[in-house]
Residue frames as a rotation matrix with the C-alpha (Angstrom) as fourth column:
UNK 1
0.835 -0.477 -0.272 -26.34
-0.095 -0.613 0.784 -24.22
-0.541 -0.629 -0.558 15.64
UNK 2
0.000 -0.880 0.475 -23.65
0.574 0.389 0.720 -25.74
-0.819 0.273 0.505 13.41
UNK 3
0.265 0.169 0.949 -24.91
0.939 -0.270 -0.214 -23.79
0.220 0.948 -0.231 10.41
UNK 4
0.991 0.112 0.076 -24.57
0.086 -0.955 0.284 -20.53
0.105 -0.275 -0.956 12.33
UNK 5
0.461 -0.887 -0.017 -20.96
0.013 -0.013 1.000 -21.36
-0.888 -0.461 0.005 13.25
UNK 6
-0.111 -0.477 0.872 -20.13
0.882 0.357 0.308 -22.18
-0.458 0.803 0.381 9.63
UNK 7
0.584 0.407 0.702 -21.72
0.709 -0.677 -0.197 -18.94
0.396 0.613 -0.684 8.44
UNK 8
0.943 -0.288 -0.168 -19.74
-0.112 -0.750 0.652 -16.95
-0.314 -0.596 -0.739 11.00
UNK 9
0.106 -0.950 0.293 -16.50
0.309 0.311 0.899 -18.62
-0.945 -0.005 0.327 9.95
UNK 10
0.014 -0.037 0.999 -17.25
0.999 0.052 -0.012 -17.99
-0.052 0.998 0.038 6.28
UNK 11
0.876 0.367 0.312 -18.07
0.384 -0.923 0.010 -14.34
0.292 0.111 -0.950 7.02
UNK 12
0.707 -0.679 -0.200 -14.83
-0.132 -0.404 0.905 -13.86
-0.695 -0.613 -0.375 8.97
UNK 13
-0.141 -0.770 0.623 -12.71
0.613 0.426 0.665 -15.51
-0.777 0.476 0.412 6.27
UNK 14
0.272 0.341 0.900 -14.48
0.939 -0.301 -0.170 -13.44
0.213 0.891 -0.402 3.61
UNK 15
0.992 0.109 -0.065 -13.88
0.124 -0.941 0.314 -10.25
-0.026 -0.320 -0.947 5.59
UNK 16
0.323 -0.945 -0.047 -10.18
0.030 -0.040 0.999 -10.99
-0.946 -0.324 0.015 5.97
UNK 17
-0.190 -0.356 0.915 -9.88
0.886 0.338 0.316 -11.77
-0.422 0.871 0.251 2.26
UNK 18
0.642 0.492 0.588 -11.67
0.692 -0.701 -0.169 -8.52
0.329 0.516 -0.791 1.37
UNK 19
0.855 -0.400 -0.330 -9.31
-0.049 -0.696 0.717 -6.62
-0.516 -0.596 -0.615 3.70
UNK 20
-0.097 -0.946 0.310 -6.30
0.348 0.260 0.901 -8.08
-0.932 0.195 0.304 1.84
UNK 21
-0.013 0.175 0.984 -7.88
1.000 -0.003 0.014 -7.08
0.005 0.984 -0.175 -1.48
UNK 22
0.742 0.547 0.387 -8.60
0.555 -0.825 0.101 -3.52
0.375 0.140 -0.916 -0.33
UNK 23
0.919 -0.389 0.068 -5.44
-0.354 -0.735 0.578 -2.47
-0.175 -0.555 -0.813 1.58
UNK 24
0.277 -0.935 -0.223 -1.66
0.036 0.242 -0.970 -2.40
0.960 0.260 0.100 1.18
UNK 25
0.964 -0.145 -0.222 0.13
0.231 0.047 0.972 -3.27
-0.130 -0.988 0.079 4.41
UNK 26
0.525 -0.792 0.313 3.28
-0.062 -0.402 -0.914 -1.15
0.849 0.460 -0.260 4.29
UNK 27
0.738 -0.391 -0.551 6.08
0.670 0.318 0.671 -2.08
-0.088 -0.864 0.496 6.68
UNK 28
0.495 -0.549 0.673 8.21
-0.045 -0.790 -0.611 0.97
0.868 0.272 -0.416 7.50
UNK 29
-0.393 -0.714 0.580 11.02
-0.716 -0.159 -0.680 0.42
0.577 -0.682 -0.448 9.98
UNK 30
-0.996 0.050 -0.068 9.48
0.083 0.740 -0.667 -1.28
0.017 -0.670 -0.742 13.01
UNK 31
-0.455 0.878 -0.148 5.99
-0.341 -0.326 -0.882 0.00
-0.823 -0.351 0.448 12.26
UNK 32
-0.682 0.375 0.629 3.18
0.706 0.564 0.429 -0.77
-0.194 0.736 -0.649 9.89
UNK 33
-0.620 0.500 -0.604 0.90
-0.424 -0.862 -0.278 1.52
-0.660 0.084 0.747 7.89
UNK 34
-0.130 0.658 0.742 -2.28
0.702 0.589 -0.400 0.74
-0.700 0.469 -0.539 5.99
UNK 35
-0.724 -0.076 -0.686 -2.74
-0.396 -0.769 0.503 2.25
-0.565 0.635 0.526 2.55
UNK 36
0.247 0.921 0.301 -6.04
-0.105 0.334 -0.937 1.89
-0.963 0.200 0.179 0.73
UNK 37
-0.705 -0.437 0.558 -5.80
0.441 0.345 0.828 0.34
-0.555 0.830 -0.051 -2.74
UNK 38
-0.572 0.488 -0.660 -7.46
-0.679 -0.733 0.047 2.05
-0.460 0.475 0.750 -5.68
UNK 39
0.127 0.610 -0.782 -8.62
-0.814 0.514 0.269 -1.30
0.567 0.603 0.562 -7.09
UNK 40
0.614 0.144 0.776 -9.32
-0.638 0.669 0.380 -4.63
-0.465 -0.729 0.503 -5.43
UNK 41
0.582 -0.528 -0.618 -6.25
-0.339 0.534 -0.775 -6.77
0.739 0.660 0.132 -6.07
UNK 42
0.934 -0.314 -0.170 -3.71
0.318 0.513 0.797 -8.87
-0.163 -0.799 0.579 -4.22
UNK 43
0.317 -0.854 0.412 -0.75
0.611 -0.148 -0.777 -7.06
0.725 0.498 0.475 -5.82
UNK 44
-0.547 -0.705 0.452 1.59
0.078 -0.580 -0.811 -5.52
0.834 -0.408 0.372 -3.24
UNK 45
0.619 0.776 -0.118 -0.67
0.141 0.038 0.989 -6.46
0.772 -0.629 -0.086 -0.33
UNK 46
0.799 -0.489 -0.350 2.43
0.394 -0.016 0.919 -6.73
-0.455 -0.872 0.180 1.86
UNK 47
0.581 -0.629 0.516 5.27
0.380 -0.351 -0.856 -4.33
0.720 0.693 0.035 1.07
UNK 48
0.588 -0.496 -0.639 8.41
0.669 -0.146 0.729 -3.53
-0.455 -0.856 0.246 3.05
UNK 49
0.960 -0.259 0.102 10.41
-0.166 -0.827 -0.537 -0.36
0.224 0.499 -0.837 2.47
UNK 50
0.594 -0.769 0.235 13.49
-0.231 0.116 0.966 -1.88
-0.770 -0.628 -0.109 4.10
UNK 51
-0.226 -0.849 0.479 16.52
0.360 0.384 0.850 -1.85
-0.905 0.364 0.219 1.82
UNK 52
0.106 0.336 0.936 14.73
0.994 -0.053 -0.093 0.06
0.018 0.940 -0.340 -0.95
UNK 53
-0.906 -0.391 -0.161 15.41
0.385 -0.920 0.073 3.59
-0.177 0.004 0.984 -2.13
UNK 54
-0.233 0.841 -0.488 12.62
-0.041 -0.510 -0.859 6.13
-0.972 -0.180 0.154 -2.38
UNK 55
-0.347 0.024 -0.937 13.06
-0.896 -0.303 0.324 6.14
-0.276 0.953 0.127 -6.15
UNK 56
-0.941 -0.038 -0.336 12.63
-0.150 0.938 0.314 2.36
0.304 0.346 -0.888 -6.31
UNK 57
-0.663 0.739 -0.123 9.53
0.489 0.303 -0.818 2.45
-0.567 -0.602 -0.563 -4.12
UNK 58
-0.038 0.668 -0.743 7.93
-0.279 -0.721 -0.634 5.26
-0.960 0.183 0.214 -6.12
UNK 59
-0.731 -0.264 -0.630 8.73
-0.671 0.105 0.734 3.44
-0.127 0.959 -0.254 -9.39
UNK 60
-0.863 0.491 0.122 5.99
0.489 0.871 -0.046 0.92
-0.128 0.020 -0.992 -8.60
UNK 61
-0.755 0.555 0.349 2.94
-0.082 -0.608 0.789 2.32
0.650 0.568 0.505 -10.38
UNK 62
0.111 0.890 -0.442 0.30
0.460 0.348 0.817 0.76
0.881 -0.294 -0.371 -8.12
UNK 63
0.026 -0.165 -0.986 1.89
0.996 -0.076 0.039 1.98
-0.081 -0.983 0.163 -4.91
UNK 64
-0.910 -0.410 -0.063 2.65
0.399 -0.906 0.140 5.43
-0.115 0.102 0.988 -6.29
UNK 65
-0.579 0.760 0.296 -0.92
-0.042 -0.391 0.920 5.92
0.814 0.520 0.258 -7.53
UNK 66
0.325 0.730 -0.601 -2.34
0.582 0.346 0.736 4.78
0.745 -0.589 -0.313 -4.18
UNK 67
0.759 0.043 0.650 -0.25
-0.269 -0.888 0.372 7.32
0.593 -0.457 -0.663 -2.26
UNK 68
0.609 -0.591 -0.528 2.90
0.771 0.598 0.220 5.63
0.186 -0.541 0.820 -0.99
UNK 69
-0.249 -0.716 0.652 4.69
0.484 -0.675 -0.557 8.96
0.839 0.176 0.515 -1.39
UNK 70
0.287 0.453 0.844 2.55
-0.511 -0.673 0.535 10.45
0.810 -0.585 0.038 1.37
UNK 71
0.975 0.029 -0.222 3.41
0.148 0.659 0.738 7.52
0.168 -0.752 0.638 3.64
UNK 72
0.176 -0.984 -0.031 7.12
0.896 0.173 -0.409 8.00
0.408 0.044 0.912 2.98
UNK 73
-0.254 -0.218 0.942 6.81
0.031 -0.976 -0.217 11.73
0.967 -0.025 0.254 3.72
UNK 74
0.632 0.598 0.493 4.82
-0.482 -0.195 0.854 11.17
0.607 -0.777 0.165 6.93
UNK 75
0.902 -0.337 -0.269 7.40
0.431 0.741 0.515 8.65
0.026 -0.580 0.814 8.14
UNK 76
0.706 -0.637 -0.309 10.22
-0.423 -0.729 0.538 11.12
-0.568 -0.249 -0.784 7.44
UNK 77
0.210 -0.631 0.747 11.87
0.518 0.720 0.462 8.97
-0.829 0.290 0.478 4.78
UNK 78
-0.273 -0.229 0.934 11.60
0.941 -0.265 0.210 11.60
0.200 0.937 0.288 2.03
UNK 79
-0.723 0.035 -0.690 11.48
0.215 -0.938 -0.273 15.36
-0.657 -0.346 0.670 1.87
UNK 80
0.364 0.924 -0.114 8.58
0.235 -0.210 -0.949 17.17
-0.901 0.319 -0.293 0.25
UNK 81
0.262 -0.347 -0.901 10.90
-0.801 -0.599 -0.003 18.59
-0.538 0.722 -0.435 -2.43
UNK 82
-0.798 -0.602 0.039 12.33
-0.501 0.697 0.512 15.15
-0.336 0.389 -0.858 -3.30
UNK 83
-0.392 0.751 0.532 8.84
0.446 0.660 -0.604 13.64
-0.805 0.000 -0.593 -3.42
UNK 84
0.555 0.611 -0.564 7.60
-0.144 -0.598 -0.789 16.38
-0.819 0.519 -0.244 -5.76
UNK 85
-0.138 -0.710 -0.690 10.66
-0.898 -0.204 0.390 15.95
-0.417 0.674 -0.610 -8.00
UNK 86
-0.907 -0.206 0.368 10.19
-0.099 0.952 0.289 12.20
-0.410 0.226 -0.884 -8.33
UNK 87
-0.094 0.958 0.272 6.43
0.507 0.281 -0.815 12.45
-0.857 0.061 -0.512 -8.84
UNK 88
0.384 0.186 -0.904 6.90
-0.519 -0.766 -0.378 15.16
-0.763 0.615 -0.198 -11.48
UNK 89
-0.659 -0.699 -0.278 9.17
-0.659 0.358 0.661 12.80
-0.363 0.619 -0.697 -13.42
UNK 90
-0.791 0.399 0.465 6.45
0.426 0.903 -0.051 10.13
-0.440 0.157 -0.884 -13.53
UNK 91
0.235 0.903 -0.360 3.75
0.274 -0.417 -0.867 12.68
-0.933 0.105 -0.345 -14.39
UNK 92
0.018 -0.327 -0.945 5.82
-0.794 -0.579 0.185 13.87
-0.607 0.747 -0.270 -17.36
UNK 93
-0.915 -0.397 0.072 6.29
-0.295 0.780 0.552 10.28
-0.276 0.484 -0.831 -18.57
UNK 94
-0.432 0.835 0.342 2.54
0.597 0.549 -0.585 9.62
-0.676 -0.048 -0.736 -18.43
UNK 95
0.252 0.553 -0.795 1.74
-0.172 -0.782 -0.599 12.73
-0.952 0.287 -0.102 -20.49
């Protein structure tokens, strides 16, 4: 029975670790949003938008590529026109 308990604990810990590798936890105001990561990494696992401008948030390549702009738009923190303008700037730089 002890082996089963250890295996369950290991499975739970492994699942939590995998969750942290696979998702960004974005804190927006008093709420929280999950954003799927494009690659398994611990970079920007927890990210708060508090005190940051939209331009600063979208300057982070990993978050921008994973869709933080959509989260900002859905939360009403950015207009569609402003989002397109900022994203176009980064698309031009990558070309």
